[in-house]
Backbone as ProteinMPNN parsed JSONL, in Angstrom:
{"seq_chain_A": "XXXXXXXXXXXXXXXXXXXXXXXXXXXXXXXXXXXXXXXXXXXXXXXXXXXXXXXXXXXXXXXXXXXXXXXXXXXXXXXXXXXXXXXX", "coords_chain_A": {"N_chain_A": [[-50.886, -65.769, -93.288], [-50.017, -66.291, -90.387], [-52.518, -67.604, -87.453], [-52.38, -66.302, -84.708], [-50.754, -63.856, -85.245], [-52.271, -62.226, -87.242], [-54.646, -61.761, -85.763], [-53.359, -59.471, -83.916], [-52.261, -58.07, -85.651], [-54.094, -57.029, -87.041], [-55.958, -56.145, -84.531], [-58.244, -57.757, -83.354], [-57.142, -58.896, -81.111], [-54.828, -57.403, -78.705], [-52.747, -58.734, -77.95], [-50.227, -60.824, -78.756], [-48.789, -63.087, -76.703], [-51.672, -63.489, -76.031], [-53.253, -63.98, -77.536], [-52.119, -66.403, -78.614], [-52.458, -67.969, -75.952], [-55.959, -67.423, -76.278], [-56.219, -69.362, -78.238], [-54.487, -71.697, -78.091], [-56.797, -72.666, -75.992], [-59.578, -73.244, -77.261], [-60.213, -72.118, -78.1], [-61.129, -70.472, -80.432], [-62.681, -70.422, -84.234], [-61.874, -71.31, -87.439], [-62.799, -71.215, -89.942], [-64.648, -72.473, -89.063], [-63.83, -74.924, -88.01], [-61.907, -75.669, -85.541], [-59.356, -73.82, -84.216], [-55.702, -73.315, -83.96], [-52.599, -71.081, -82.619], [-50.822, -71.654, -84.657], [-51.95, -72.214, -86.315], [-52.516, -71.414, -89.982], [-54.065, -68.682, -92.298], [-56.126, -66.749, -94.716], [-57.237, -64.735, -96.601], [-60.77, -64.016, -97.6], [-62.095, -65.875, -95.131], [-63.496, -67.403, -92.443], [-63.443, -66.391, -89.593], [-64.245, -67.12, -86.126], [-64.608, -65.949, -82.752], [-64.048, -66.366, -79.247], [-64.626, -64.328, -76.589], [-64.85, -64.083, -73.431], [-68.204, -63.698, -72.339], [-69.566, -63.43, -74.383], [-69.917, -63.783, -77.823], [-67.398, -62.976, -81.525], [-67.871, -63.451, -84.747], [-65.801, -62.448, -87.552], [-64.474, -62.34, -90.993], [-61.629, -62.371, -93.08], [-60.817, -59.172, -94.472], [-58.473, -58.909, -95.681], [-54.784, -59.252, -96.166], [-52.609, -57.785, -94.155], [-48.847, -57.307, -93.232], [-48.085, -55.409, -91.221], [-50.014, -52.66, -89.514], [-51.296, -49.782, -89.324], [-52.858, -48.092, -86.43], [-55.949, -46.855, -87.165], [-56.385, -48.244, -89.901], [-56.077, -50.266, -89.367], [-59.255, -52.294, -88.151], [-59.982, -52.45, -91.199], [-59.397, -55.369, -91.928], [-60.678, -56.652, -91.145], [-64.012, -57.565, -92.029], [-66.959, -57.959, -90.004], [-69.201, -60.269, -88.905], [-71.262, -61.755, -87.304], [-72.162, -60.712, -84.205], [-72.389, -61.463, -81.142], [-73.866, -62.283, -77.37], [-73.146, -64.272, -74.822], [-75.101, -66.185, -72.638], [-75.088, -66.862, -69.44], [-74.153, -70.179, -67.879], [-75.886, -71.579, -65.801]], "CA_chain_A": [[-50.178, -65.627, -92.341], [-50.507, -67.136, -88.851], [-53.917, -66.594, -87.053], [-51.457, -65.323, -83.547], [-50.289, -62.664, -85.502], [-53.16, -62.498, -88.068], [-55.639, -61.773, -84.686], [-53.15, -59.799, -83.368], [-51.876, -57.122, -86.297], [-56.119, -56.651, -87.023], [-56.53, -55.493, -83.28], [-59.086, -58.016, -82.548], [-56.738, -58.976, -79.719], [-54.194, -57.008, -78.29], [-51.307, -59.043, -77.984], [-50.166, -62.006, -79.941], [-49.289, -63.959, -76.259], [-53.496, -63.454, -75.555], [-53.934, -64.222, -78.916], [-51.622, -67.716, -78.894], [-53.242, -68.489, -75.223], [-56.892, -67.449, -76.395], [-56.837, -70.498, -78.987], [-53.943, -73.317, -77.774], [-57.798, -72.751, -75.444], [-59.741, -73.727, -78.278], [-61.782, -70.589, -78.539], [-61.205, -69.298, -82.034], [-62.283, -71.529, -85.16], [-61.592, -71.088, -88.386], [-63.863, -71.748, -91.25], [-65.731, -74.373, -88.626], [-62.745, -76.037, -87.555], [-60.82, -75.294, -84.305], [-57.492, -73.648, -84.737], [-54.121, -74.027, -83.61], [-52.287, -69.864, -82.747], [-50.288, -71.98, -85.638], [-52.563, -71.817, -88.801], [-52.636, -70.237, -91.73], [-55.476, -67.839, -92.029], [-56.197, -66.125, -95.904], [-58.737, -63.5, -97.797], [-61.995, -65.039, -97.238], [-62.262, -67.029, -94.19], [-64.161, -66.932, -91.363], [-63.069, -66.171, -88.183], [-65.248, -67.05, -84.926], [-63.652, -65.858, -81.891], [-65.739, -66.145, -78.406], [-64.106, -63.825, -75.819], [-65.855, -64.408, -72.508], [-69.729, -64.383, -72.842], [-69.514, -63.212, -76.354], [-68.71, -64.474, -79.966], [-67.163, -62.657, -82.135], [-67.327, -63.93, -86.091], [-65.436, -62.075, -88.297], [-64.717, -62.306, -92.439], [-61.389, -61.367, -93.23], [-60.619, -58.81, -96.059], [-57.335, -57.964, -95.778], [-53.735, -59.505, -94.817], [-51.265, -56.774, -93.929], [-48.379, -57.763, -92.194], [-48.122, -54.101, -90.228], [-51.069, -51.548, -90.016], [-51.982, -48.574, -88.562], [-54.758, -48.871, -86.327], [-56.616, -46.655, -87.619], [-56.18, -49.103, -90.605], [-56.217, -51.934, -88.218], [-60.068, -52.266, -88.762], [-60.265, -53.051, -92.324], [-58.68, -55.879, -92.491], [-61.867, -57.821, -91.13], [-65.259, -57.472, -91.608], [-67.643, -58.571, -88.759], [-70.348, -61.09, -90.109], [-72.177, -61.024, -86.233], [-71.739, -60.497, -82.923], [-73.537, -62.377, -80.625], [-73.032, -62.84, -76.566], [-73.412, -66.187, -75.056], [-75.542, -66.789, -71.409], [-73.454, -67.172, -68.352], [-74.916, -71.234, -67.737], [-76.353, -71.425, -63.882]], "C_chain_A": [[-50.848, -66.352, -91.065], [-51.525, -66.913, -88.376], [-52.589, -66.251, -85.828], [-51.28, -64.314, -84.609], [-51.858, -62.083, -86.272], [-54.572, -60.743, -86.212], [-54.715, -60.102, -83.978], [-52.209, -58.01, -84.401], [-53.564, -56.407, -86.571], [-56.287, -56.37, -85.766], [-57.608, -56.778, -82.703], [-58.507, -58.686, -81.164], [-55.283, -58.047, -79.935], [-52.256, -57.582, -78.951], [-50.909, -60.466, -77.95], [-49.589, -62.808, -78.681], [-50.765, -64.412, -75.925], [-53.849, -64.378, -76.771], [-53.479, -65.586, -78.624], [-52.685, -68.163, -77.641], [-54.898, -68.977, -75.588], [-57.293, -69.55, -77.838], [-55.719, -71.858, -78.494], [-55.595, -73.641, -76.924], [-59.063, -73.516, -76.003], [-61.281, -73.191, -78.688], [-61.634, -69.331, -79.411], [-61.651, -70.5, -82.794], [-62.002, -70.535, -86.073], [-61.88, -71.901, -90.302], [-64.746, -73.041, -90.089], [-65.084, -75.035, -87.299], [-62.122, -75.251, -86.529], [-59.757, -74.725, -84.34], [-56.914, -73.227, -83.083], [-53.633, -71.94, -83.764], [-50.857, -69.945, -84.2], [-50.48, -71.32, -87.088], [-52.266, -71.044, -89.226], [-53.987, -69.662, -91.917], [-55.078, -67.057, -93.757], [-57.226, -65.161, -95.915], [-59.505, -64.126, -97.634], [-62.027, -65.865, -95.904], [-62.599, -66.921, -93.141], [-63.456, -67.224, -89.405], [-63.639, -66.135, -86.763], [-64.39, -67.011, -83.682], [-64.15, -65.702, -80.05], [-64.547, -65.706, -76.87], [-65.205, -63.652, -74.757], [-67.159, -64.639, -72.832], [-69.827, -63.347, -73.864], [-68.694, -63.47, -77.035], [-68.844, -63.514, -80.91], [-66.883, -63.757, -83.898], [-67.558, -63.631, -86.929], [-65.112, -62.348, -89.825], [-63.128, -61.192, -92.337], [-60.902, -61.21, -95.297], [-59.644, -58.739, -96.493], [-56.287, -59.139, -94.853], [-52.717, -58.495, -94.894], [-50.1, -57.426, -93.403], [-47.81, -56.63, -91.277], [-49.333, -52.774, -90.91], [-50.713, -50.258, -88.999], [-52.858, -49.082, -88.029], [-55.53, -47.914, -86.642], [-57.14, -47.425, -89.214], [-57.006, -50.537, -90.303], [-57.456, -52.87, -88.743], [-60.984, -53.279, -90.335], [-60.404, -54.168, -92.925], [-59.342, -57.483, -92.343], [-63.194, -57.745, -91.579], [-66.19, -58.458, -90.655], [-69.125, -59.227, -89.563], [-71.434, -60.587, -88.271], [-70.929, -60.983, -85.171], [-72.808, -60.65, -81.648], [-72.999, -62.753, -78.763], [-73.826, -63.772, -75.64], [-74.483, -65.339, -72.874], [-74.773, -67.34, -70.363], [-75.146, -69.506, -68.057], [-75.243, -71.332, -65.937], [-76.024, -73.127, -63.383]], "O_chain_A": [[-51.976, -66.826, -90.932], [-51.898, -65.794, -88.728], [-51.615, -65.828, -86.45], [-52.416, -63.846, -84.681], [-52.536, -61.405, -85.5], [-54.889, -59.566, -86.041], [-55.569, -59.405, -83.431], [-51.702, -57.082, -83.771], [-53.915, -55.291, -86.189], [-57.512, -56.25, -85.792], [-57.786, -56.739, -81.485], [-59.267, -58.977, -80.24], [-54.714, -57.957, -81.022], [-51.325, -57.227, -79.674], [-51.326, -61.205, -77.058], [-49.651, -63.939, -79.161], [-51.013, -65.57, -75.588], [-54.632, -65.327, -76.798], [-54.449, -66.27, -78.297], [-53.734, -68.686, -78.019], [-55.32, -70.123, -75.431], [-58.205, -70.36, -78.008], [-56.184, -72.996, -78.555], [-55.911, -74.824, -77.053], [-59.585, -74.369, -75.285], [-62.405, -73.445, -79.123], [-61.81, -68.115, -79.347], [-61.269, -71.594, -82.378], [-61.884, -69.331, -85.85], [-61.407, -72.61, -91.191], [-65.251, -74.128, -90.369], [-65.487, -75.436, -86.207], [-61.831, -74.084, -86.792], [-58.901, -75.563, -84.626], [-57.298, -73.004, -81.935], [-54.116, -71.329, -84.717], [-50.188, -69.01, -84.639], [-49.998, -70.684, -88.026], [-51.752, -69.985, -88.868], [-54.979, -70.332, -91.628], [-53.899, -66.824, -94.024], [-58.005, -65.007, -94.975], [-59.095, -65.267, -97.419], [-61.871, -67.023, -96.291], [-61.885, -66.114, -92.546], [-63.219, -68.071, -88.544], [-63.506, -65.062, -86.175], [-63.536, -67.879, -83.5], [-64.681, -64.622, -79.791], [-63.855, -66.531, -76.274], [-66.303, -63.176, -75.046], [-67.443, -65.617, -73.522], [-70.456, -62.318, -73.616], [-67.465, -63.485, -77.095], [-69.947, -63.095, -81.263], [-65.958, -64.545, -84.095], [-68.605, -63.851, -87.539], [-66.14, -62.984, -90.053], [-63.062, -60.037, -91.916], [-60.758, -61.874, -96.324], [-59.553, -58.507, -97.698], [-56.47, -59.68, -93.763], [-51.972, -58.499, -95.874], [-50.491, -58.503, -92.953], [-46.952, -57.031, -90.491], [-49.49, -52.243, -92.01], [-49.88, -50.105, -88.105], [-53.577, -50.006, -88.411], [-56.492, -48.322, -85.99], [-58.262, -47.136, -89.631], [-57.881, -51.31, -90.692], [-57.256, -53.855, -89.453], [-61.874, -54.116, -90.487], [-61.067, -54.379, -93.941], [-59.082, -58.601, -92.787], [-63.54, -58.507, -90.677], [-66.028, -59.679, -90.677], [-69.818, -58.766, -90.47], [-72.062, -59.545, -88.077], [-69.704, -61.101, -85.151], [-73.808, -59.979, -81.394], [-71.948, -63.378, -78.623], [-75.037, -63.959, -75.76], [-74.32, -64.269, -72.288], [-73.907, -68.205, -70.497], [-76.36, -69.708, -68.099], [-74.418, -70.998, -65.087], [-76.195, -73.472, -62.214]]}, "name": "protein", "num_of_chains": 1, "seq": "XXXXXXXXXXXXXXXXXXXXXXXXXXXXXXXXXXXXXXXXXXXXXXXXXXXXXXXXXXXXXXXXXXXXXXXXXXXXXXXXXXXXXXXX"}
């Protein structure tokens, strides 16, 4: 599945267009490698997403084409969340 679609379906990022913009800005790593929106992701891959002051690392547990809001969080496990201090 494409990275941008996974981010939308899993609700890590609410809209696919926003997921594409974030990946085009180089703020998403798949298994430690900078990823584009079209990068294919699979079960077991580790995603690191930078949201402003927060960096979230998740592991993909399931790939679903569509999902309900309640089940979206079951598509991944959060490995770590960290806050980044603003540079002075």
